[in-house]
C-alpha positions in Angstrom: 4.0 -18.7 37.7 3.5 -22.5 37.4 6.0 -24.9 35.9 4.5 -24.7 32.4 4.6 -20.9 32.5 8.2 -20.9 33.7 9.2 -23.3 31.0 7.6 -21.1 28.3 9.3 -18.0 29.8 12.6 -19.8 29.5 12.0 -20.9 25.9 10.9 -17.4 24.8 13.9 -15.7 26.6 16.2 -18.2 24.9 14.7 -17.2 21.5 15.4 -13.6 22.2 19.0 -14.3 23.1 19.7 -16.5 20.1 17.9 -14.0 17.8 20.5 -11.4 18.9 23.2 -13.8 17.8 21.4 -14.4 14.5 21.0 -10.7 13.9 24.8 -10.2 14.3 25.5 -13.0 11.9 23.1 -11.5 9.3 24.5 -8.0 9.7 28.1 -9.2 9.1 27.2 -11.5 6.2 27.9 -10.4 2.7 25.0 -9.3 0.4 25.8 -12.4 -1.7 25.4 -14.7 1.3 22.1 -13.1 2.2 21.0 -13.5 -1.4 22.0 -17.2 -1.5 20.1 -17.8 1.7 16.9 -16.3 0.3 17.2 -18.2 -2.9 17.8 -21.4 -1.0 14.6 -20.7 1.0 12.6 -20.6 -2.2 14.1 -23.9 -3.4 13.3 -25.5 -0.1 9.7 -24.3 -0.1 9.2 -25.9 -3.5 10.9 -29.1 -2.4 8.6 -29.2 0.7 5.4 -28.4 -1.2 3.7 -31.7 -0.3 4.5 -31.4 3.4 3.4 -27.7 3.5 0.1 -28.4 1.7 -0.6 -31.4 4.0 0.0 -29.1 7.0 -2.3 -26.5 5.5 -5.0 -29.0 4.9 -4.8 -29.9 8.6 -5.2 -26.2 9.5 -8.1 -25.7 7.1 -10.0 -28.7 8.5 -9.6 -27.5 12.0 -10.6 -23.9 11.0 -13.8 -25.2 9.3 -14.6 -27.3 12.3 -14.4 -24.2 14.4 -16.8 -22.3 12.1 -14.2 -20.2 10.2 -15.5 -19.3 6.7 -15.4 -16.6 4.0 -12.4 -14.2 3.8 -10.7 -15.6 6.9 -10.7 -19.1 5.4 -9.5 -17.8 2.1 -6.6 -16.1 3.7 -5.6 -19.3 5.4 -5.9 -21.5 2.3 -2.9 -22.7 0.3 -2.9 -24.7 -2.9 -0.2 -25.6 -5.4 -0.6 -22.3 -7.3 -0.6 -20.2 -4.2 2.4 -22.0 -2.8 4.3 -21.4 -6.0 3.4 -17.8 -5.6 4.9 -17.8 -2.1 8.2 -19.3 -3.5 8.2 -16.9 -6.4 7.7 -14.0 -3.9 10.7 -15.1 -1.9 12.8 -15.3 -5.2 11.6 -11.7 -6.0 13.1 -10.6 -2.6 16.4 -12.2 -3.5 16.5 -10.2 -6.7 16.0 -6.8 -5.2 19.1 -4.7 -4.2 20.6 -5.4 -0.8 20.0 -2.3 1.3 22.5 -2.9 4.1 25.6 -0.7 4.0 24.2 1.6 1.3 25.1 5.2 1.8 21.9 7.3 1.2 23.8 10.5 1.4 27.4 11.6 1.7 29.1 15.0 2.1 32.4 16.6 3.2 32.5 19.4 5.8 34.8 22.4 5.5 37.1 20.9 8.1 37.6 17.8 5.9 35.3 15.4 7.7 33.7 12.9 5.4 30.2 12.1 6.6 27.9 9.4 5.2 24.4 8.3 6.2 24.5 4.5 5.9 21.6 2.0 6.0 21.9 -0.5 8.8 19.6 -3.3 10.1 17.2 -2.6 12.9 18.3 -5.7 14.7 15.7 -8.2 16.1 12.1 -7.9 14.8 9.1 -9.7 16.2 6.3 -10.4 13.8 2.9 -11.2 15.2 0.3 -12.1 12.6 -2.9 -13.9 11.9 -4.3 -16.3 9.3 -1.9 -15.8 6.4 0.8 -18.5 6.1 2.5 -16.6 3.2 3.5 -14.0 5.8 5.9 -16.6 7.3 7.9 -16.7 4.0 7.5 -13.0 3.2 8.7 -11.8 6.6 11.6 -14.3 6.7 12.8 -13.3 3.2 12.5 -9.5 3.8 14.2 -9.7 7.2 17.1 -11.7 5.8 17.4 -9.3 2.9 17.5 -6.3 5.3 19.9 -8.1 7.7 17.4 -8.4 10.6 16.8 -11.5 12.7 13.1 -12.2 13.1 10.9 -14.1 15.6 7.7 -15.2 14.0 4.5 -15.7 15.9 1.7 -16.7 13.6 -1.9 -17.3 14.6 -2.9 -20.7 16.1 -5.3 -21.2 13.2 -2.4 -21.6 10.8 0.3 -23.1 13.1 0.9 -26.3 11.1 1.3 -24.3 7.8 3.6 -21.8 9.4 5.9 -24.4 11.0 6.1 -26.4 7.8 7.1 -23.3 5.9 9.6 -22.3 8.6 11.2 -25.7 8.4 12.0 -25.0 4.7 13.3 -21.6 5.6 15.6 -23.0 8.2 17.0 -25.4 5.7 17.7 -22.6 3.3 19.6 -20.6 6.0 21.7 -23.7 6.8 22.5 -24.2 3.1 23.9 -20.7 2.9 25.9 -21.0 6.0 23.8 -18.8 8.2 22.4 -19.7 11.6 18.8 -20.8 11.9 18.6 -18.4 14.9 18.2 -15.7 12.3 14.6 -16.8 11.6 12.8 -18.4 14.5 9.1 -19.5 14.8 7.2 -19.8 18.0 6.0 -23.4 18.1 3.3 -23.1 20.7 -0.2 -21.7 20.2 -0.2 -20.5 23.9 -1.2 -16.9 23.9 1.1 -16.2 26.8 4.0 -16.3 24.3 2.5 -13.1 22.7 2.6 -11.3 26.0 6.2 -12.3 26.5 7.1 -10.9 23.1 5.2 -7.7 23.8 7.2 -7.4 27.1 10.4 -7.3 24.9 12.0 -10.7 25.8 14.5 -9.1 28.2 15.0 -6.1 25.8 16.2 -8.2 22.9 13.3 -7.1 20.6 14.0 -3.9 18.7 10.8 -3.7 16.7 7.3 -5.4 16.9 5.2 -5.6 13.7 1.6 -6.7 14.1 -0.4 -7.9 11.1 -4.0 -8.8 11.6 -7.3 -7.6 12.8 -8.1 -4.4 14.7 -8.1 -6.2 18.1 -4.6 -7.7 17.5 -3.1 -4.4 16.5 -4.8 -2.6 19.4 -3.4 -5.0 21.9 0.1 -4.8 20.5 0.0 -1.0 20.5 -1.4 -0.9 24.0 1.0 -3.5 25.7 4.2 -3.4 23.7 7.4 -2.4 25.6 9.3 -2.1 22.3 8.6 0.2 19.3 5.7 -0.9 17.1 5.3 -0.5 13.3 1.5 -0.1 13.0 -0.6 -1.8 10.3 -4.2 -0.6 10.7 -7.2 -1.9 8.8 -7.7 -0.9 5.1 -10.7 1.5 5.2 -9.9 2.4 1.6 -11.9 4.8 -0.6 -12.3 5.3 -4.3 -13.5 8.8 -5.3 -15.1 9.1 -8.8 -14.7 12.8 -9.8 -17.1 14.6 -12.1 -14.4 14.6 -14.8 -13.9 10.8 -14.6 -13.9 8.7 -17.8 -16.9 6.4 -17.2 -15.5 3.2 -18.7 -12.3 3.7 -16.7 -14.2 4.4 -13.5 -16.4 1.2 -13.9 -13.3 -1.0 -14.4 -11.3 0.5 -11.6 -14.0 0.5 -9.0 -15.0 -3.1 -9.8 -11.4 -4.2 -9.6 -10.7 -2.2 -6.4 -13.6 -3.8 -4.6 -13.9 -7.3 -6.1 -10.5 -8.5 -7.4 -9.9 -10.0 -4.0 -12.1 -8.8 -1.2 -10.1 -10.4 1.6 -6.9 -8.2 1.1 -6.3 -5.0 3.0 -6.1 -3.1 -0.3 -9.7 -3.8 -1.2 -11.9 -0.7 -1.4 -14.6 -0.4 1.2 -16.2 2.9 0.3 -17.2 4.4 -3.0 -17.4 8.2 -3.1 -19.3 9.8 -6.1 -19.0 13.5 -7.0 -22.4 15.1 -6.7 -21.7 17.2 -9.8 -22.1 14.2 -12.0 -23.6 11.5 -9.7 -26.7 11.0 -11.9 -24.5 10.1 -14.8 -21.7 8.2 -13.0 -23.4 6.2 -10.3 -26.0 4.1 -12.2 -23.5 2.3 -14.5 -21.0 1.8 -11.7 -23.6 0.4 -9.4 -25.0 -1.8 -12.1 -21.6 -3.3 -12.8 -20.9 -3.9 -9.1 -24.4 -5.5 -8.5 -24.0 -7.8 -11.5 -20.6 -8.9 -10.1 -22.3 -9.9 -6.9 -21.5 -6.9 -4.7 -24.0 -5.6 -2.1 -24.2 -1.8 -1.9 -25.1 0.3 1.1 -25.7 4.0 0.4 -26.4 7.3 1.9 -29.7 9.1 1.1 -28.3 10.8 -2.0 -26.9 7.6 -3.4 -30.1 5.7 -2.7 -32.1 8.4 -4.4 -30.2 7.7 -7.6 -30.0 3.9 -7.1 -33.0 2.8 -4.9 -31.9 -0.9 -4.8 -29.1 0.0 -2.4 -29.5 -0.8 1.3 -29.4 2.1 3.7 -25.9 2.7 5.1 -25.5 3.1 8.8 -22.9 5.2 10.6 -21.0 1.9 11.3 -20.7 1.2 7.5 -18.3 4.1 7.0 -15.9 2.6 9.5 -16.3 -1.1 8.6 -13.6 -3.1 6.8 -15.9 -5.6 5.3 -13.4 -7.9 3.6 -16.4 -9.2 1.8 -18.4 -8.2 -1.4 -20.0 -5.3 0.3 -19.4 -1.6 -0.5 -20.7 1.6 1.1 -21.5 4.4 -1.2 -21.7 8.2 -0.5 -22.3 11.2 -2.7 -19.9 14.0 -1.8 -19.2 17.6 -2.9 -16.1 17.5 -5.1 -12.5 16.9 -4.0 -13.0 18.8 -0.8 -16.0 16.7 0.2 -14.2 13.5 -0.6 -11.2 14.5 1.4 -13.4 15.4 4.4 -15.2 12.0 4.3 -11.8 10.2 4.1 -10.4 12.3 6.9 -13.5 11.5 9.1 -13.7 7.8 8.4 -10.6 6.5 6.7 -7.6 4.7 8.3 -4.9 6.4 6.4 -4.2 3.3 4.4 -5.0 3.7 0.7 -7.3 6.1 -1.2 -7.9 6.7 -5.0 -9.3 9.3 -7.3 -10.7 8.6 -10.8 -10.5 11.7 -12.9 -9.3 13.2 -16.2 -8.8 16.6 -14.6 -5.1 17.0 -13.7 -5.9 19.8 -11.3 -8.5 17.8 -9.4 -6.0 14.9 -9.2 -3.3 17.1 -7.7 -5.8 18.7 -5.3 -6.8 15.2 -4.1 -3.1 14.2 -3.6 -2.6 17.3 -1.5 -5.8 17.0 0.5 -5.7 13.2 1.3 -3.1 12.3 3.9 -2.9 8.5 3.5 0.0 6.2 3.2 -0.9 5.5 -0.5 -2.8 7.9 -2.8 -3.6 6.7 -6.3 -4.8 8.5 -9.4 -6.7 6.4 -12.0 -5.6 3.1 -10.5 -7.1 0.4 -8.4 -6.6 0.3 -4.6 -5.6 -3.3 -5.0 -2.1 -2.0 -6.1 -1.5 -1.4 -2.3 1.0 -4.2 -2.2 4.8 -4.3 -1.8 5.2 -6.7 -4.7 3.3 -4.3 -7.0 5.6 -1.5 -5.8 8.7 -3.5 -6.9 9.7 -4.3 -3.3 9.6 -8.1 -4.0 7.2 -8.6 -1.1 6.0 -6.7 1.9 5.7 -7.2 5.6 2.6 -5.1 5.8 1.2 -1.6 4.9 2.3 0.8 7.6 -0.3 3.4 8.4 1.8 5.2 11.1 3.9 8.1 9.9 7.1 6.9 11.7 9.4 4.9 11.1 8.1 3.7 7.8 4.8 4.3 5.8 3.0 2.4 3.1 4.3 -1.0 1.9 7.1 -2.1 4.2 9.8 -3.9 2.2 13.5 -4.6 2.9 14.6 -1.0 2.6 11.9 0.1 5.1 13.2 -2.5 7.6 16.5 -0.7 7.9 17.5 2.3 10.0 20.7 4.3 9.5 23.8 5.4 11.2 26.3 8.2 10.4 29.8 7.1 9.5 32.3 10.0 9.9 35.8 9.6 8.5 38.5 12.0 9.5 42.2 12.5 9.1 43.0 13.5 12.7 40.6 16.5 13.1 40.0 17.8 16.6 37.2 20.3 17.5 38.3 23.7 18.6 
């Protein structure tokens, strides 16, 4: 290892050690102190708005010069309204109940032992993410709320934005009397830092959370020496059942696909029940096309709507993050569930129907983190779930699943209180 590599190794190891100290301080802080810190973060973000937007403009200029466009550029961009949304999201986290120390269950054994299952922080979390500078604020707020220290490693494409937001966060922590070691940001774009985080920083990392494209998540899952909370791509489906209300179906499908195409909750495949495809598909397709969406269909869908392009096998497993939607005609709830099981990512899937039995069958059949009935997949969001914000949508089944908010960033311990009992 050369001198630069050794220097970076020392810096990253130091971040791990100080994060441990920050985690202890957060765990021992009162709920009121953690709340005050999060509120102070929101104030500081608003106070630093000009500096943050200037930093973001620098990131955008460099990204455009490097040929970045479309959804990736949209994810990176901040303006005054979006930055206010970031600050408001931090305030929303301050307003949710503090989960640390809450007893989720409590009981007394016949021998008099009082046993409680109590929420406790995980410890030190490493967050590795791409493109989205708002993740810097969301992750910081949620980790402080849940009593965890966090090491943030954002993508090089948004490094100036992330560091400007982090500076505001650090000031908020100081104002509340908490150490800045509780929320640290990696200041170098050197990819070697990611490898060091994945190696565990001398076993100081308790959990790694990747948020980004398929290649990033795959690398983290393959190389990490600490537990990983997986966040796979959003290969989301909307199934329009034969008993769907047509007006409702049109509105929900258009919103699910086009409200914001660059988010992981955007629908990527439309499934139409063959029992009513001739009636349902034309008006839905017409609304999507008029709104600027390209459709790619299977043979049955194109027989009804010939203007569609032919869908390839790859279309069923592509997260477009663009105004493109694949369309398939399926045989009822069972056919929809089979298609989702074959091609979906276990993220978010929806059914549109007025048939309660069909809705319940879809809920039972589809094993995804989020299953919706008569609602847009764009509700796959921690804020919309009342979590204040989210650190991602977990598609693994352990330790958390779905939107990961403050409560999902805790584990638990058992607290057993006795009066001198001994075991015979």
